C-alpha positions, 0 to 999 in steps of 0.5 A, a space after each residue: 349767025 353765019 351758015 358755017 356756024 349753023 353747020 357746026 352746031 348741027 354737027 355738035 348735036 350729032 356728035 353728042 348723040 354718038 357716045 362711042 366718039 368719046 372716051 374719058 381719059 381722066 377727070 375728078 368729080 364731086 358726088 353728093 351722096 345721101 350723107 356726104 359729098 365724095 370726091 371721085 377721080 378716074 385716070 385711064 381705067 383707075 378709079 378712086 373714091 374717098 369713101 370708106 366702102 371704096 377703100 375696102 372693096 375698090 368700088 362703091 356706089 359713087 364709082 358705079 353710078 359714074 360708070 352707069 352714066 358714062 357707059 362706053 366712054 370709060 374703060 370698065 374692068 369686069 366685076 368679080 363676085 365677092 
């Protein structure tokens, strides 16, 4: 391995630890729930999930879990008390 690649690998490790460098704009992910797998999508702050709870409340365990995982890497709207 050449020295330039070693430097790139070290830089990649540093970047991966600096989460503020990353912002997801859109993605789709399958979340395996206790009963079913649910399809979740994110597009510039707009979450969607195919579970029934999301349809009624505009948030669900699947989207909230992804917000927890991605922390500062996605836009999050404040949660109003219901």
